[in-house]
N, C-alpha and C positions, 0 to 999 in steps of 0.2 A: 408284290408292290415295290414297287423302287425307292431307290435309300430316299430319295426328296421327299417322298408320299408316307413312307414310313417315319422319317422328322418330321413332319406337319403335324402326322395323326400323334405324336409324343408330346412333340409343342402341346397339341390342343392337351391331352389329356395332366401335360402337367399344369395345362391352366384353369383347367377343372379344379381338380385337382385340390392345387394351391388357395382355388379361392369355397371352395367344400372347405378345406381345413381352416381358413384362418376365420368362416361364420360359422363354423363348429366352436370353438374358440370366444368367438366375443358370446354365445350362446350359453353356452357350458359357463365362463363367469359372472352371467346374469344368473342362473342355475343356482350356481354355488356361492351363490351374492345373498340370496335369499332363503335359504336353507334352515338359518335360524326363525326365520318368521311362517315357515311352512311347517316347522316339529314345535310352535306356539300355537298354530292352528290345531295340526292334528292331535294335541294334547288337551284344548278346547275340547275338539269333536268330543261328542258322550260325556263329556263330564257333569259333576255336578251344576260345576256353572251352566253350561249348554243349556243343559236339558232344563234349570231354571229363567232361562230366557228364553228358550222356545217357549215355557208353557207361561212366561208371561205375556209373547208374540199371542201365542190360541187365545189369553184371556182376553186381547186386543188392550193393553196396559203401555203397551208400543208407542210412539208417534207414527201417525199416518204415512210420514215425508221418506220414517229413517230406511235408510238400505241395510238390507237382512237376510240376503242370501248365506250369510252362513248358517242363521234358523233353518236354513230348508234342510229337508231329510236327503238332499241326494247329491247338493252342488261340493258339500266337503267331501263325504264320499269318493265320490265321480270324483275330486282332484286328486283323490290320497291313491283310489285305483289306478286313475290313470299316471298316479308316479310311478308306482310298485311295476305297470306293466313296462313305463320308459325306461325306469334302471333294471328290471331285466332285457331288454331289448340292448339296453349299452353294455349291459353287460356280455352280450352274446356279441355283439359288434368287434366290442375291442379284443373279448377271444382269439377271433378270425385275424382278424392284425395282426395280433402279437404276434397269431401263429405262424402268420403268413409271412411276417419279416424278418429281414435279414441282413443285421446292422455289423 
């Protein structure tokens, strides 16, 4: 590989890495901003209030046009599972990144 090819390749690596880090920072800010709402939802799911709301839905006591994905048995559970898996994945990537970095 020539010097010009190496510099060109490293410039491509810099550009790709900068863009990815910027996108991740933006996504992480959005993720961080919604954590209070996520915890509120997680606490609601399976609570006595959720059970009462679920039973009211099953009994047809809720308006037909009401959005109620939160009362499905899978939507919130799937979100909690996906969030957990994402957190584990982030920890692995972060650990690897920290171990391989030299500052």
